[in-house]
MIMILUM-171228 format. One record per residue (C-alpha): chain; x, y, z. Coordinates in nm, 4 decimals. Layout:
BEGIN
kette,x,y,z
A,X,Y,Z
...
# end
This chain:
BEGIN
kette,x,y,z
A,-0.0182,-0.0384,0.0005
A,0.1363,0.3262,-0.0929
A,0.2399,0.5404,0.1841
A,0.0999,0.9016,0.2073
A,0.2885,1.2094,0.1476
A,0.1557,1.3509,0.4459
A,0.0914,1.1485,0.7710
A,-0.0008,1.3402,1.0788
A,-0.0838,1.1337,1.4218
A,-0.2276,1.2583,1.7314
A,-0.0993,1.6469,1.6428
A,-0.1368,1.8933,1.9397
A,-0.0765,2.2292,1.9455
A,-0.1667,2.4694,2.1822
A,-0.1357,2.8471,2.2482
A,-0.0981,3.0627,2.6008
A,-0.4150,3.2509,2.6844
A,-0.3897,3.5924,2.8952
A,-0.5657,3.4159,3.1983
A,-0.2836,3.1686,3.2142
A,-0.4629,2.8989,3.0477
A,-0.4070,2.7451,2.7192
A,-0.5990,2.7239,2.3989
A,-0.5922,2.4014,2.1832
A,-0.5320,2.5208,1.8044
A,-0.5173,2.1684,1.6995
A,-0.6424,1.8675,1.9122
A,-0.5372,1.5150,1.8902
A,-0.5852,1.5278,1.5015
A,-0.4897,1.2358,1.2686
A,-0.4941,1.2571,0.8909
A,-0.3605,1.1210,0.6039
A,-0.2964,1.3141,0.2858
A,-0.2303,1.1481,-0.0401
A,0.0154,1.2212,-0.2948
A,-0.1199,1.4130,-0.6049
A,-0.4400,1.5205,-0.4393
A,-0.6148,1.8717,-0.3543
A,-0.7318,1.8933,0.0107
A,-0.9489,2.1780,0.1506
A,-0.9673,2.2553,0.5058
A,-1.2594,2.4260,0.6049
A,-1.4356,2.5570,0.9495
A,-1.4958,2.9227,1.1230
A,-1.2302,3.1113,1.2315
A,-1.0050,2.9730,1.5405
A,-1.1008,2.6099,1.4237
A,-0.7299,2.5372,1.3500
A,-0.7102,2.5532,0.9709
A,-0.4296,2.8044,0.9620
A,-0.2227,2.6420,1.2380
A,-0.2509,2.3014,1.1170
A,-0.0907,2.4416,0.7882
A,0.1855,2.5738,0.9954
A,0.2622,2.2425,1.1731
A,0.2847,2.0810,0.8200
A,0.4948,2.3478,0.7033
A,0.7275,2.3524,0.9909
A,0.6435,2.7090,1.0507
A,0.5129,2.5935,1.3921
A,0.6124,2.3112,1.6220
A,0.4159,2.0279,1.7781
A,0.3477,2.0144,2.1347
A,0.2747,1.6486,2.0889
A,0.2171,1.3614,1.8077
A,0.4039,1.3370,1.4801
A,0.3799,1.4747,1.1414
A,0.5659,1.2583,0.8615
A,0.6108,1.4421,0.5351
A,0.7937,1.2015,0.2442
A,0.9127,1.0171,0.4807
A,1.0697,1.2624,0.7057
A,0.9474,1.3069,1.0934
A,0.9113,1.6672,1.1598
A,1.0025,1.6588,1.5283
A,1.3007,1.4708,1.4638
A,1.4615,1.7096,1.2276
A,1.7650,1.9366,1.3364
A,1.7393,2.2993,1.3027
A,1.9239,2.3031,0.9923
A,1.7087,1.9893,0.8603
A,1.3809,2.2005,0.9182
A,1.5308,2.5147,0.7274
A,1.6021,2.2448,0.4133
A,1.2791,2.1114,0.4748
A,1.1019,2.4466,0.4532
A,1.2720,2.5175,0.1173
A,1.0938,2.1935,-0.0047
A,0.7392,2.3535,0.0609
A,0.5492,2.5936,-0.1440
A,0.3421,2.8390,0.0561
A,0.0622,3.0435,-0.0596
A,-0.0742,3.3142,0.2131
A,-0.3664,3.5683,0.2196
A,-0.1753,3.8418,0.2335
A,0.0727,3.8273,-0.0711
A,0.3969,3.9163,0.1217
A,0.5440,4.0594,-0.1943
A,0.8576,4.2743,-0.1417
A,0.7527,4.6231,-0.2875
A,1.0989,4.7125,-0.3836
A,1.1349,4.4028,-0.5963
A,1.0090,4.3230,-0.9539
A,0.7574,4.0592,-1.0027
A,1.0429,3.8543,-1.1668
A,1.2751,3.9458,-0.8426
A,1.0044,3.8578,-0.5955
A,0.9856,3.4808,-0.7577
A,1.3761,3.4641,-0.7217
A,1.3866,3.5828,-0.3794
A,1.3437,3.2680,-0.1843
A,1.6416,3.1063,-0.3839
A,1.8505,3.3949,-0.4260
A,2.1091,3.3116,-0.1160
A,2.1369,2.9757,-0.2383
A,2.3216,2.7252,-0.4919
A,2.0605,2.5666,-0.7414
A,2.0641,2.3106,-1.0222
A,1.8774,2.5491,-1.2549
A,1.9068,2.9116,-1.3840
A,1.7018,3.1114,-1.1319
A,1.6061,3.3538,-1.3922
A,1.5067,3.1406,-1.6106
A,1.3329,2.9137,-1.4217
A,1.1364,3.2618,-1.2432
A,1.0444,3.3507,-1.6074
A,0.9051,3.0205,-1.6785
A,0.6883,3.0040,-1.3688
A,0.5485,3.3669,-1.4416
A,0.4628,3.2382,-1.7797
A,0.2686,2.9672,-1.6175
A,0.0735,3.1970,-1.4090
A,0.0075,3.4182,-1.6957
A,0.2343,3.7072,-1.6290
A,0.5225,3.6956,-1.8437
A,0.4467,4.0166,-1.9787
A,0.4479,4.1714,-1.6075
A,0.8223,4.0286,-1.5327
A,0.9309,4.3965,-1.4985
A,0.6592,4.5269,-1.3019
A,0.6498,4.6280,-0.9317
A,0.3793,4.4869,-0.6869
A,0.2301,4.8407,-0.6555
A,0.1946,4.8199,-1.0504
A,-0.0138,4.4845,-1.0285
A,-0.3777,4.4039,-0.9186
A,-0.4574,4.1905,-0.6296
A,-0.4974,3.8700,-0.8609
A,-0.1761,3.9547,-1.0042
A,0.0079,4.0013,-0.6891
A,-0.1261,3.6301,-0.6042
A,-0.0159,3.4956,-0.9188
A,0.3075,3.6082,-0.8460
A,0.2993,3.4907,-0.4952
A,0.2000,3.1475,-0.6521
A,0.5001,3.1580,-0.8855
A,0.7168,3.2093,-0.5830
A,0.6050,2.9421,-0.4023
A,0.6839,2.6884,-0.6928
A,1.0430,2.8171,-0.7500
A,1.1858,2.5142,-0.5592
A,0.9638,2.2621,-0.7381
A,0.7751,2.1532,-0.4282
A,0.5951,1.8501,-0.4146
A,0.3635,2.0158,-0.1544
A,0.1904,2.3519,-0.1879
A,-0.0048,2.4918,0.1232
A,-0.2441,2.7913,0.0637
A,-0.3969,2.9693,0.3627
A,-0.7079,3.1637,0.2360
A,-0.5241,3.2295,-0.0686
A,-0.8395,3.3942,-0.2324
A,-0.9526,3.5676,0.1096
A,-0.8419,3.9380,-0.0482
A,-0.9535,3.8690,-0.4064
A,-1.2947,3.9322,-0.5601
A,-1.4848,3.6112,-0.6681
A,-1.3518,3.6329,-1.0187
A,-1.0108,3.6321,-0.9530
A,-1.0293,3.4012,-0.6642
A,-1.1867,3.1460,-0.8980
A,-0.9037,3.2065,-1.1406
A,-0.6412,3.1430,-0.8589
A,-0.8173,2.8157,-0.7341
A,-0.8255,2.7140,-1.1073
A,-0.4284,2.7660,-1.0960
A,-0.3787,2.5722,-0.8033
A,-0.5766,2.2587,-0.9295
A,-0.3760,2.3066,-1.2655
A,-0.0757,2.2592,-1.0589
A,-0.2185,1.9477,-0.9380
A,-0.3087,1.8005,-1.2768
A,0.0107,1.9338,-1.4380
A,0.2895,1.9268,-1.2187
A,0.1969,1.6244,-0.9666
A,0.1652,1.8525,-0.6727
A,-0.0262,1.8024,-0.3570
A,-0.2096,2.0798,-0.2581
A,-0.3693,2.1620,0.0735
A,-0.5764,2.5056,0.1193
A,-0.7348,2.6456,0.4023
A,-1.0668,2.8136,0.3057
A,-1.3833,2.9679,0.4024
A,-1.5383,2.9572,0.0840
A,-1.7666,2.6219,0.0547
A,-1.7179,2.6464,-0.3715
A,-1.3620,2.6280,-0.3356
A,-1.3807,2.2916,-0.1055
A,-1.6100,2.1073,-0.3331
A,-1.3708,2.1696,-0.6144
A,-1.1151,1.9830,-0.4177
A,-1.0546,1.5884,-0.4233
A,-1.1066,1.5714,-0.0480
A,-1.2933,1.8228,0.1844
A,-1.2152,1.8225,0.5522
A,-1.3997,2.0590,0.8282
A,-1.2285,2.1521,1.1569
A,-1.3990,2.2623,1.4787
A,-1.1823,2.3340,1.7734
A,-0.9148,2.1784,1.6207
A,-1.0731,1.8795,1.5193
A,-1.2111,1.7004,1.2256
A,-1.5765,1.7364,1.2439
# end
C-alpha cells in the first residue's frame, strides 16, 4: 500500500491565554494526505486551519504527536534540517507578502537567491511567470499589479523550488470572486500538470467542493 505524502498522528498544538490557561488550536488530530491530491480545510475562524498548515510547513512546532512528510518526521529534524525542509514546501498566504521594491521577477527569485541551485534562477522564474500568465509583467513592481496578479506572483514564488507540497492559507481571501476562481483554477492545474499535492485552508464552500477531499475542522479537530 502506498504511503501518504503527509501522515499526521495525534497532533496537538496549544497557545497560552492571557488568564494563564491554554487554547488547543489543534487537538489530537490524525490525518493522511495522499500524494497528488487537492485537500481543502474548512471551518470557522479559530478552528485550527491555519495552525494545521503551519505545523505541516514547520512554521510552528508540535506540542505532541507527529507529522511525517515524504518520510521525514518533522519532530526529529535538526534546526538545519527544518530549514532545508521548509525550502521544499510552497507557501501561499492570504496576504501576498511581496517585497515592494522588487519586480515580479525578482520576487519570484527571492526565496532561492542566497542558495546554489541546479537550475538557472532567472530562467526558472520567467517560466513560472509564464505558467501563471504574467510573463509580460515580469518587470512590474507589486504596486503596479492588481490583487489577483500579486497572488499569481506569490504562487509562482511558491513554486520556484519545484515543491511536491503546496500549502495555501486563504489564498483568495483578499480577492474578488473572479480573481479567486482564477487562483483556484491555477492551484488545481498545478495538481494536474505538475503532480503537486495542494492543501488549501478556506472559508469558501465552493472552493472546498472543487478539491478531491474536503475536511471540516472545529475546535482543532476533524468534525
